[in-house]
PDBQT receptor file of N, H, CA, C and O in Angstrom, charges set to zero:
ATOM      1  N   MET A   1      25.151  -4.136  14.580  1.00  0.00    +0.000 N 
ATOM      2  CA  MET A   1      24.874  -3.766  13.074  1.00  0.00    +0.000 C 
ATOM      3  C   MET A   1      23.719  -3.314  13.231  1.00  0.00    +0.000 C 
ATOM      4  O   MET A   1      22.849  -3.704  14.009  1.00  0.00    +0.000 OA
ATOM      5  N   LYS A   2      23.680  -1.880  11.956  1.00  0.00    +0.000 N 
ATOM      6  H   LYS A   2      24.388  -1.563  11.324  1.00  0.00    +0.000 HD
ATOM      7  CA  LYS A   2      22.587  -0.733  12.262  1.00  0.00    +0.000 C 
ATOM      8  C   LYS A   2      21.722  -1.296  10.839  1.00  0.00    +0.000 C 
ATOM      9  O   LYS A   2      22.388  -1.518   9.828  1.00  0.00    +0.000 OA
ATOM     10  N   ARG A   3      20.373  -1.491  10.818  1.00  0.00    +0.000 N 
ATOM     11  H   ARG A   3      19.832  -1.310  11.640  1.00  0.00    +0.000 HD
ATOM     12  CA  ARG A   3      19.652  -1.856   9.786  1.00  0.00    +0.000 C 
ATOM     13  C   ARG A   3      19.163  -0.408   8.898  1.00  0.00    +0.000 C 
ATOM     14  O   ARG A   3      18.647   0.589   9.403  1.00  0.00    +0.000 OA
ATOM     15  N   VAL A   4      19.406  -0.568   7.810  1.00  0.00    +0.000 N 
ATOM     16  H   VAL A   4      19.825  -1.378   7.400  1.00  0.00    +0.000 HD
ATOM     17  CA  VAL A   4      18.825   0.378   7.146  1.00  0.00    +0.000 C 
ATOM     18  C   VAL A   4      18.070   0.916   6.376  1.00  0.00    +0.000 C 
ATOM     19  O   VAL A   4      18.628   1.053   5.287  1.00  0.00    +0.000 OA
ATOM     20  N   SER A   5      17.055   1.301   6.385  1.00  0.00    +0.000 N 
ATOM     21  H   SER A   5      16.602   1.190   7.270  1.00  0.00    +0.000 HD
ATOM     22  CA  SER A   5      15.738   1.471   5.952  1.00  0.00    +0.000 C 
ATOM     23  C   SER A   5      15.862   1.912   4.212  1.00  0.00    +0.000 C 
ATOM     24  O   SER A   5      16.518   2.770   3.622  1.00  0.00    +0.000 OA
ATOM     25  N   LYS A   6      15.207   1.210   3.912  1.00  0.00    +0.000 N 
ATOM     26  H   LYS A   6      14.674   0.513   4.391  1.00  0.00    +0.000 HD
ATOM     27  CA  LYS A   6      15.449   1.096   1.956  1.00  0.00    +0.000 C 
ATOM     28  C   LYS A   6      14.045   1.889   1.520  1.00  0.00    +0.000 C 
ATOM     29  O   LYS A   6      12.888   1.596   1.822  1.00  0.00    +0.000 OA
ATOM     30  N   LYS A   7      14.609   3.138   0.601  1.00  0.00    +0.000 N 
ATOM     31  H   LYS A   7      15.549   3.376   0.356  1.00  0.00    +0.000 HD
ATOM     32  CA  LYS A   7      12.639   3.374   0.044  1.00  0.00    +0.000 C 
ATOM     33  C   LYS A   7      12.140   2.527  -1.070  1.00  0.00    +0.000 C 
ATOM     34  O   LYS A   7      12.788   2.526  -2.117  1.00  0.00    +0.000 OA
ATOM     35  N   PRO A   8      11.402   2.031  -1.001  1.00  0.00    +0.000 N 
ATOM     36  CA  PRO A   8      10.820   1.200  -2.197  1.00  0.00    +0.000 C 
ATOM     37  C   PRO A   8      11.260   1.905  -3.575  1.00  0.00    +0.000 C 
ATOM     38  O   PRO A   8      11.195   3.118  -3.777  1.00  0.00    +0.000 OA
ATOM     39  N   LYS A   9      11.731   0.913  -4.512  1.00  0.00    +0.000 N 
ATOM     40  H   LYS A   9      11.784  -0.072  -4.348  1.00  0.00    +0.000 HD
ATOM     41  CA  LYS A   9      11.540   1.362  -5.633  1.00  0.00    +0.000 C 
ATOM     42  C   LYS A   9      10.527   1.206  -6.969  1.00  0.00    +0.000 C 
ATOM     43  O   LYS A   9      10.594   0.641  -8.061  1.00  0.00    +0.000 OA
ATOM     44  N   ILE A  10       9.349   2.207  -6.099  1.00  0.00    +0.000 N 
ATOM     45  H   ILE A  10       9.294   2.667  -5.213  1.00  0.00    +0.000 HD
ATOM     46  CA  ILE A  10       7.803   1.617  -6.607  1.00  0.00    +0.000 C 
ATOM     47  C   ILE A  10       7.338   3.393  -6.819  1.00  0.00    +0.000 C 
ATOM     48  O   ILE A  10       7.203   4.282  -5.978  1.00  0.00    +0.000 OA
ATOM     49  N   SER A  11       7.161   3.398  -8.524  1.00  0.00    +0.000 N 
ATOM     50  H   SER A  11       7.271   2.676  -9.207  1.00  0.00    +0.000 HD
ATOM     51  CA  SER A  11       6.649   4.814  -8.812  1.00  0.00    +0.000 C 
ATOM     52  C   SER A  11       5.713   5.074  -8.287  1.00  0.00    +0.000 C 
ATOM     53  O   SER A  11       5.206   4.141  -7.663  1.00  0.00    +0.000 OA
ATOM     54  N   LEU A  12       5.094   6.224  -8.252  1.00  0.00    +0.000 N 
ATOM     55  H   LEU A  12       5.506   6.982  -8.758  1.00  0.00    +0.000 HD
ATOM     56  CA  LEU A  12       3.570   6.767  -7.285  1.00  0.00    +0.000 C 
ATOM     57  C   LEU A  12       2.702   5.648  -8.390  1.00  0.00    +0.000 C 
ATOM     58  O   LEU A  12       2.011   4.723  -7.961  1.00  0.00    +0.000 OA
ATOM     59  N   GLN A  13       2.869   5.899  -9.649  1.00  0.00    +0.000 N 
ATOM     60  H   GLN A  13       3.430   6.650  -9.997  1.00  0.00    +0.000 HD
ATOM     61  CA  GLN A  13       1.698   5.342 -10.848  1.00  0.00    +0.000 C 
ATOM     62  C   GLN A  13       1.472   3.657 -10.474  1.00  0.00    +0.000 C 
ATOM     63  O   GLN A  13       0.399   3.053 -10.485  1.00  0.00    +0.000 OA
ATOM     64  N   GLU A  14       2.731   3.153 -10.169  1.00  0.00    +0.000 N 
ATOM     65  H   GLU A  14       3.602   3.643 -10.161  1.00  0.00    +0.000 HD
ATOM     66  CA  GLU A  14       2.645   1.474 -10.091  1.00  0.00    +0.000 C 
ATOM     67  C   GLU A  14       2.147   1.522  -8.128  1.00  0.00    +0.000 C 
ATOM     68  O   GLU A  14       1.647   0.512  -7.632  1.00  0.00    +0.000 OA
ATOM     69  N   ALA A  15       2.271   2.176  -7.684  1.00  0.00    +0.000 N 
ATOM     70  H   ALA A  15       2.677   2.996  -8.086  1.00  0.00    +0.000 HD
ATOM     71  CA  ALA A  15       1.464   2.258  -6.637  1.00  0.00    +0.000 C 
ATOM     72  C   ALA A  15       0.281   2.549  -6.544  1.00  0.00    +0.000 C 
ATOM     73  O   ALA A  15      -0.492   1.865  -5.872  1.00  0.00    +0.000 OA
ATOM     74  N   GLU A  16      -0.056   3.530  -7.146  1.00  0.00    +0.000 N 
ATOM     75  H   GLU A  16       0.571   4.085  -7.691  1.00  0.00    +0.000 HD
ATOM     76  CA  GLU A  16      -1.788   3.737  -7.254  1.00  0.00    +0.000 C 
ATOM     77  C   GLU A  16      -2.360   2.805  -8.292  1.00  0.00    +0.000 C 
ATOM     78  O   GLU A  16      -3.584   2.778  -8.161  1.00  0.00    +0.000 OA
ATOM     79  N   MET A  17      -1.792   1.754  -9.625  1.00  0.00    +0.000 N 
ATOM     80  H   MET A  17      -0.798   1.776  -9.732  1.00  0.00    +0.000 HD
ATOM     81  CA  MET A  17      -2.684   1.094  -9.964  1.00  0.00    +0.000 C 
ATOM     82  C   MET A  17      -2.592  -0.423  -8.851  1.00  0.00    +0.000 C 
ATOM     83  O   MET A  17      -3.631  -1.071  -8.719  1.00  0.00    +0.000 OA
ATOM     84  N   HIS A  18      -1.336  -0.881  -8.126  1.00  0.00    +0.000 N 
ATOM     85  H   HIS A  18      -0.492  -0.355  -8.233  1.00  0.00    +0.000 HD
ATOM     86  CA  HIS A  18      -1.593  -1.704  -7.483  1.00  0.00    +0.000 C 
ATOM     87  C   HIS A  18      -2.420  -1.978  -6.373  1.00  0.00    +0.000 C 
ATOM     88  O   HIS A  18      -2.672  -3.122  -5.995  1.00  0.00    +0.000 OA
ATOM     89  N   TYR A  19      -3.028  -0.512  -5.618  1.00  0.00    +0.000 N 
ATOM     90  H   TYR A  19      -2.823   0.417  -5.925  1.00  0.00    +0.000 HD
ATOM     91  CA  TYR A  19      -3.786  -0.136  -4.938  1.00  0.00    +0.000 C 
ATOM     92  C   TYR A  19      -5.439  -0.281  -5.606  1.00  0.00    +0.000 C 
ATOM     93  O   TYR A  19      -6.481  -0.777  -5.177  1.00  0.00    +0.000 OA
ATOM     94  N   GLN A  20      -5.078   0.377  -6.777  1.00  0.00    +0.000 N 
ATOM     95  H   GLN A  20      -4.231   0.779  -7.125  1.00  0.00    +0.000 HD
ATOM     96  CA  GLN A  20      -6.572  -0.267  -7.398  1.00  0.00    +0.000 C 
ATOM     97  C   GLN A  20      -7.298  -1.240  -8.125  1.00  0.00    +0.000 C 
ATOM     98  O   GLN A  20      -8.500  -1.272  -8.389  1.00  0.00    +0.000 OA
ATOM     99  N   SER A  21      -6.157  -2.231  -8.481  1.00  0.00    +0.000 N 
ATOM    100  H   SER A  21      -5.181  -2.206  -8.266  1.00  0.00    +0.000 HD
ATOM    101  CA  SER A  21      -6.325  -3.453  -8.624  1.00  0.00    +0.000 C 
ATOM    102  C   SER A  21      -6.421  -4.604  -7.113  1.00  0.00    +0.000 C 
ATOM    103  O   SER A  21      -6.941  -5.720  -7.128  1.00  0.00    +0.000 OA
ATOM    104  N   SER A  22      -5.913  -4.088  -6.186  1.00  0.00    +0.000 N 
ATOM    105  H   SER A  22      -5.490  -3.182  -6.174  1.00  0.00    +0.000 HD
ATOM    106  CA  SER A  22      -5.720  -4.935  -4.865  1.00  0.00    +0.000 C 
ATOM    107  C   SER A  22      -7.807  -4.789  -4.735  1.00  0.00    +0.000 C 
ATOM    108  O   SER A  22      -8.581  -5.718  -4.969  1.00  0.00    +0.000 OA
ATOM    109  N   GLY A  23      -8.106  -3.707  -4.411  1.00  0.00    +0.000 N 
ATOM    110  H   GLY A  23      -7.478  -2.953  -4.220  1.00  0.00    +0.000 HD
ATOM    111  CA  GLY A  23      -9.470  -3.540  -4.332  1.00  0.00    +0.000 C 
ATOM    112  C   GLY A  23     -10.722  -4.316  -4.923  1.00  0.00    +0.000 C 
ATOM    113  O   GLY A  23     -11.892  -4.371  -4.544  1.00  0.00    +0.000 OA
ATOM    114  N   GLU A  24      -9.977  -4.958  -6.104  1.00  0.00    +0.000 N 
ATOM    115  H   GLU A  24      -9.027  -4.913  -6.412  1.00  0.00    +0.000 HD
ATOM    116  CA  GLU A  24     -11.067  -6.352  -6.724  1.00  0.00    +0.000 C 
ATOM    117  C   GLU A  24     -10.648  -7.142  -5.762  1.00  0.00    +0.000 C 
ATOM    118  O   GLU A  24     -11.627  -7.326  -5.039  1.00  0.00    +0.000 OA
ATOM    119  N   ASN A  25      -9.699  -7.739  -5.327  1.00  0.00    +0.000 N 
ATOM    120  H   ASN A  25      -8.903  -7.589  -5.914  1.00  0.00    +0.000 HD
ATOM    121  CA  ASN A  25      -9.605  -8.789  -4.422  1.00  0.00    +0.000 C 
ATOM    122  C   ASN A  25     -10.293  -9.034  -2.854  1.00  0.00    +0.000 C 
ATOM    123  O   ASN A  25     -10.483 -10.080  -2.233  1.00  0.00    +0.000 OA
ATOM    124  N   TYR A  26     -10.606  -7.463  -2.465  1.00  0.00    +0.000 N 
ATOM    125  H   TYR A  26     -10.452  -6.613  -2.969  1.00  0.00    +0.000 HD
ATOM    126  CA  TYR A  26     -10.647  -6.793  -0.615  1.00  0.00    +0.000 C 
ATOM    127  C   TYR A  26     -12.205  -7.178  -1.101  1.00  0.00    +0.000 C 
ATOM    128  O   TYR A  26     -12.979  -6.735  -1.949  1.00  0.00    +0.000 OA
ATOM    129  N   GLN A  27     -12.246  -8.388   0.033  1.00  0.00    +0.000 N 
ATOM    130  H   GLN A  27     -11.617  -8.749   0.722  1.00  0.00    +0.000 HD
ATOM    131  CA  GLN A  27     -13.849  -7.941   0.613  1.00  0.00    +0.000 C 
ATOM    132  C   GLN A  27     -14.485  -7.493   1.791  1.00  0.00    +0.000 C 
ATOM    133  O   GLN A  27     -13.980  -7.650   2.903  1.00  0.00    +0.000 OA
ATOM    134  N   VAL A  28     -15.468  -6.995   1.614  1.00  0.00    +0.000 N 
ATOM    135  H   VAL A  28     -15.879  -6.868   0.711  1.00  0.00    +0.000 HD
ATOM    136  CA  VAL A  28     -16.319  -5.822   2.647  1.00  0.00    +0.000 C 
ATOM    137  C   VAL A  28     -16.517  -6.436   3.760  1.00  0.00    +0.000 C 
ATOM    138  O   VAL A  28     -16.615  -5.715   4.753  1.00  0.00    +0.000 OA
ATOM    139  N   ASP A  29     -16.655  -8.148   3.971  1.00  0.00    +0.000 N 
ATOM    140  H   ASP A  29     -16.576  -8.733   3.164  1.00  0.00    +0.000 HD
ATOM    141  CA  ASP A  29     -17.338  -8.878   4.927  1.00  0.00    +0.000 C 
ATOM    142  C   ASP A  29     -16.506  -8.041   6.575  1.00  0.00    +0.000 C 
ATOM    143  O   ASP A  29     -17.142  -7.858   7.613  1.00  0.00    +0.000 OA
ATOM    144  N   SER A  30     -15.464  -7.780   6.440  1.00  0.00    +0.000 N 
ATOM    145  H   SER A  30     -14.947  -7.928   5.596  1.00  0.00    +0.000 HD
ATOM    146  CA  SER A  30     -14.787  -7.376   7.686  1.00  0.00    +0.000 C 
ATOM    147  C   SER A  30     -15.643  -5.577   8.029  1.00  0.00    +0.000 C 
ATOM    148  O   SER A  30     -16.587  -5.184   7.345  1.00  0.00    +0.000 OA
ATOM    149  N   GLY A  31     -15.121  -4.872   9.023  1.00  0.00    +0.000 N 
ATOM    150  H   GLY A  31     -14.354  -5.191   9.579  1.00  0.00    +0.000 HD
ATOM    151  CA  GLY A  31     -15.553  -3.810   9.165  1.00  0.00    +0.000 C 
ATOM    152  C   GLY A  31     -14.363  -3.279   9.028  1.00  0.00    +0.000 C 
ATOM    153  O   GLY A  31     -14.313  -2.145   9.504  1.00  0.00    +0.000 OA
ATOM    154  N   GLU A  32     -12.799  -3.880   8.284  1.00  0.00    +0.000 N 
ATOM    155  H   GLU A  32     -12.840  -4.801   7.898  1.00  0.00    +0.000 HD
ATOM    156  CA  GLU A  32     -11.786  -2.491   8.159  1.00  0.00    +0.000 C 
ATOM    157  C   GLU A  32     -12.124  -2.119   6.758  1.00  0.00    +0.000 C 
ATOM    158  O   GLU A  32     -12.614  -2.848   5.896  1.00  0.00    +0.000 OA
ATOM    159  N   SER A  33     -11.832  -1.043   6.684  1.00  0.00    +0.000 N 
ATOM    160  H   SER A  33     -11.434  -0.451   7.385  1.00  0.00    +0.000 HD
ATOM    161  CA  SER A  33     -11.673  -0.689   5.381  1.00  0.00    +0.000 C 
ATOM    162  C   SER A  33     -10.365  -1.157   4.210  1.00  0.00    +0.000 C 
ATOM    163  O   SER A  33      -9.302  -1.738   4.428  1.00  0.00    +0.000 OA
ATOM    164  N   HIS A  34     -10.855  -0.724   3.144  1.00  0.00    +0.000 N 
ATOM    165  H   HIS A  34     -11.718  -0.252   2.966  1.00  0.00    +0.000 HD
ATOM    166  CA  HIS A  34      -9.778  -1.059   1.938  1.00  0.00    +0.000 C 
ATOM    167  C   HIS A  34      -8.519  -0.393   2.408  1.00  0.00    +0.000 C 
ATOM    168  O   HIS A  34      -7.540  -1.048   2.765  1.00  0.00    +0.000 OA
ATOM    169  N   LEU A  35      -8.550   0.734   2.403  1.00  0.00    +0.000 N 
ATOM    170  H   LEU A  35      -9.345   1.266   2.113  1.00  0.00    +0.000 HD
ATOM    171  CA  LEU A  35      -7.513   1.671   2.844  1.00  0.00    +0.000 C 
ATOM    172  C   LEU A  35      -6.463   0.981   4.121  1.00  0.00    +0.000 C 
ATOM    173  O   LEU A  35      -5.263   0.947   3.845  1.00  0.00    +0.000 OA
ATOM    174  N   ALA A  36      -6.875   0.470   5.415  1.00  0.00    +0.000 N 
ATOM    175  H   ALA A  36      -7.849   0.497   5.639  1.00  0.00    +0.000 HD
ATOM    176  CA  ALA A  36      -6.345  -0.162   6.146  1.00  0.00    +0.000 C 
ATOM    177  C   ALA A  36      -5.910  -1.375   5.666  1.00  0.00    +0.000 C 
ATOM    178  O   ALA A  36      -4.789  -1.210   5.186  1.00  0.00    +0.000 OA
ATOM    179  N   TYR A  37      -6.124  -2.046   5.610  1.00  0.00    +0.000 N 
ATOM    180  H   TYR A  37      -7.035  -2.180   6.000  1.00  0.00    +0.000 HD
ATOM    181  CA  TYR A  37      -5.815  -3.130   5.118  1.00  0.00    +0.000 C 
ATOM    182  C   TYR A  37      -5.136  -3.560   4.049  1.00  0.00    +0.000 C 
ATOM    183  O   TYR A  37      -4.977  -4.740   3.738  1.00  0.00    +0.000 OA
ATOM    184  N   TYR A  38      -4.538  -2.165   3.208  1.00  0.00    +0.000 N 
ATOM    185  H   TYR A  38      -4.667  -1.206   3.461  1.00  0.00    +0.000 HD
ATOM    186  CA  TYR A  38      -3.797  -1.903   1.841  1.00  0.00    +0.000 C 
ATOM    187  C   TYR A  38      -2.521  -1.656   3.241  1.00  0.00    +0.000 C 
ATOM    188  O   TYR A  38      -1.414  -2.194   3.201  1.00  0.00    +0.000 OA
ATOM    189  N   ARG A  39      -2.961  -0.800   4.330  1.00  0.00    +0.000 N 
ATOM    190  H   ARG A  39      -3.860  -0.364   4.363  1.00  0.00    +0.000 HD
ATOM    191  CA  ARG A  39      -1.697  -0.222   4.515  1.00  0.00    +0.000 C 
ATOM    192  C   ARG A  39      -1.147  -1.437   5.449  1.00  0.00    +0.000 C 
ATOM    193  O   ARG A  39       0.084  -1.455   5.463  1.00  0.00    +0.000 OA
ATOM    194  N   ASP A  40      -1.801  -2.533   6.290  1.00  0.00    +0.000 N 
ATOM    195  H   ASP A  40      -2.801  -2.519   6.278  1.00  0.00    +0.000 HD
ATOM    196  CA  ASP A  40      -1.173  -3.392   6.703  1.00  0.00    +0.000 C 
ATOM    197  C   ASP A  40      -0.640  -4.559   5.533  1.00  0.00    +0.000 C 
ATOM    198  O   ASP A  40       0.457  -5.090   5.704  1.00  0.00    +0.000 OA
ATOM    199  N   LYS A  41      -1.429  -4.893   4.423  1.00  0.00    +0.000 N 
ATOM    200  H   LYS A  41      -2.321  -4.462   4.284  1.00  0.00    +0.000 HD
ATOM    201  CA  LYS A  41      -0.965  -6.070   3.864  1.00  0.00    +0.000 C 
ATOM    202  C   LYS A  41       1.002  -5.299   2.827  1.00  0.00    +0.000 C 
ATOM    203  O   LYS A  41       2.173  -5.669   2.755  1.00  0.00    +0.000 OA
ATOM    204  N   HIS A  42       0.294  -4.345   2.391  1.00  0.00    +0.000 N 
ATOM    205  H   HIS A  42      -0.658  -4.044   2.449  1.00  0.00    +0.000 HD
ATOM    206  CA  HIS A  42       1.741  -3.740   1.374  1.00  0.00    +0.000 C 
ATOM    207  C   HIS A  42       2.025  -2.428   1.662  1.00  0.00    +0.000 C 
ATOM    208  O   HIS A  42       1.909  -1.524   0.834  1.00  0.00    +0.000 OA
ATOM    209  N   PRO A  43       2.563  -2.210   3.320  1.00  0.00    +0.000 N 
ATOM    210  CA  PRO A  43       3.151  -1.160   3.418  1.00  0.00    +0.000 C 
ATOM    211  C   PRO A  43       4.281  -0.449   2.768  1.00  0.00    +0.000 C 
ATOM    212  O   PRO A  43       4.830   0.533   3.268  1.00  0.00    +0.000 OA
ATOM    213  N   ASN A  44       4.720  -1.180   1.227  1.00  0.00    +0.000 N 
ATOM    214  H   ASN A  44       4.274  -1.978   0.822  1.00  0.00    +0.000 HD
ATOM    215  CA  ASN A  44       5.912  -0.050   0.800  1.00  0.00    +0.000 C 
ATOM    216  C   ASN A  44       4.843   0.259  -0.416  1.00  0.00    +0.000 C 
ATOM    217  O   ASN A  44       5.019   1.449  -0.680  1.00  0.00    +0.000 OA
ATOM    218  N   HIS A  45       4.173  -0.085  -0.978  1.00  0.00    +0.000 N 
ATOM    219  H   HIS A  45       4.030  -1.051  -0.764  1.00  0.00    +0.000 HD
ATOM    220  CA  HIS A  45       3.006   0.668  -2.034  1.00  0.00    +0.000 C 
ATOM    221  C   HIS A  45       2.261   1.788  -1.287  1.00  0.00    +0.000 C 
ATOM    222  O   HIS A  45       2.087   2.861  -1.864  1.00  0.00    +0.000 OA
ATOM    223  N   TYR A  46       1.640   1.524   0.453  1.00  0.00    +0.000 N 
ATOM    224  H   TYR A  46       1.781   0.652   0.922  1.00  0.00    +0.000 HD
ATOM    225  CA  TYR A  46       1.016   2.621   0.941  1.00  0.00    +0.000 C 
ATOM    226  C   TYR A  46       1.973   4.071   1.007  1.00  0.00    +0.000 C 
ATOM    227  O   TYR A  46       1.765   5.245   0.699  1.00  0.00    +0.000 OA
ATOM    228  N   GLN A  47       3.283   3.204   1.660  1.00  0.00    +0.000 N 
ATOM    229  H   GLN A  47       3.452   2.250   1.910  1.00  0.00    +0.000 HD
ATOM    230  CA  GLN A  47       4.308   4.787   1.905  1.00  0.00    +0.000 C 
ATOM    231  C   GLN A  47       4.324   5.053   0.767  1.00  0.00    +0.000 C 
ATOM    232  O   GLN A  47       3.913   6.202   0.930  1.00  0.00    +0.000 OA
ATOM    233  N   ILE A  48       4.421   4.996  -0.047  1.00  0.00    +0.000 N 
ATOM    234  H   ILE A  48       4.754   4.063  -0.179  1.00  0.00    +0.000 HD
ATOM    235  CA  ILE A  48       4.591   5.584  -1.285  1.00  0.00    +0.000 C 
ATOM    236  C   ILE A  48       3.483   6.755  -1.645  1.00  0.00    +0.000 C 
ATOM    237  O   ILE A  48       3.591   7.920  -2.029  1.00  0.00    +0.000 OA
ATOM    238  N   LEU A  49       2.264   5.813  -1.311  1.00  0.00    +0.000 N 
ATOM    239  H   LEU A  49       2.177   4.867  -0.999  1.00  0.00    +0.000 HD
ATOM    240  CA  LEU A  49       0.955   6.334  -1.605  1.00  0.00    +0.000 C 
ATOM    241  C   LEU A  49       0.633   7.681  -0.357  1.00  0.00    +0.000 C 
ATOM    242  O   LEU A  49      -0.247   8.540  -0.403  1.00  0.00    +0.000 OA
ATOM    243  N   LYS A  50       1.368   7.531   0.374  1.00  0.00    +0.000 N 
ATOM    244  H   LYS A  50       2.083   6.834   0.412  1.00  0.00    +0.000 HD
ATOM    245  CA  LYS A  50       1.186   7.908   1.735  1.00  0.00    +0.000 C 
ATOM    246  C   LYS A  50       1.612   9.481   1.265  1.00  0.00    +0.000 C 
ATOM    247  O   LYS A  50       0.861  10.456   1.312  1.00  0.00    +0.000 OA
ATOM    248  N   GLU A  51       3.002   9.466   0.803  1.00  0.00    +0.000 N 
ATOM    249  H   GLU A  51       3.612   8.674   0.764  1.00  0.00    +0.000 HD
ATOM    250  CA  GLU A  51       4.190  10.324   0.716  1.00  0.00    +0.000 C 
ATOM    251  C   GLU A  51       3.346  11.748  -0.447  1.00  0.00    +0.000 C 
ATOM    252  O   GLU A  51       3.192  12.964  -0.341  1.00  0.00    +0.000 OA
ATOM    253  N   ASN A  52       3.021  10.774  -1.402  1.00  0.00    +0.000 N 
ATOM    254  H   ASN A  52       3.146   9.786  -1.488  1.00  0.00    +0.000 HD
ATOM    255  CA  ASN A  52       2.703  11.581  -1.889  1.00  0.00    +0.000 C 
ATOM    256  C   ASN A  52       0.804  12.296  -2.425  1.00  0.00    +0.000 C 
ATOM    257  O   ASN A  52       0.401  12.810  -3.469  1.00  0.00    +0.000 OA
ATOM    258  N   VAL A  53       0.186  12.001  -1.245  1.00  0.00    +0.000 N 
ATOM    259  H   VAL A  53       0.512  11.584  -0.397  1.00  0.00    +0.000 HD
ATOM    260  CA  VAL A  53      -1.064  12.754  -1.114  1.00  0.00    +0.000 C 
ATOM    261  C   VAL A  53      -1.100  13.992  -1.229  1.00  0.00    +0.000 C 
ATOM    262  O   VAL A  53      -2.168  14.592  -1.113  1.00  0.00    +0.000 OA
TER     263      VAL A  53
C-alpha cells in the first residue's frame, strides 16, 4: 500500500501567526535558530511558509 502525502490544510496566515506565536516560547539557550527549531517541531506549518516565501 502506498502512502499518499496530504497537503496540510493550513492557510498562509495561520502558518505565519503560528510561527510568530511559537517564537514567544522558544528559548535561545541553544545554538539552534528559531527557524530550524520550527522546521523540526512543526513541519506542516513550515512547509506552508517555505512554499510562500
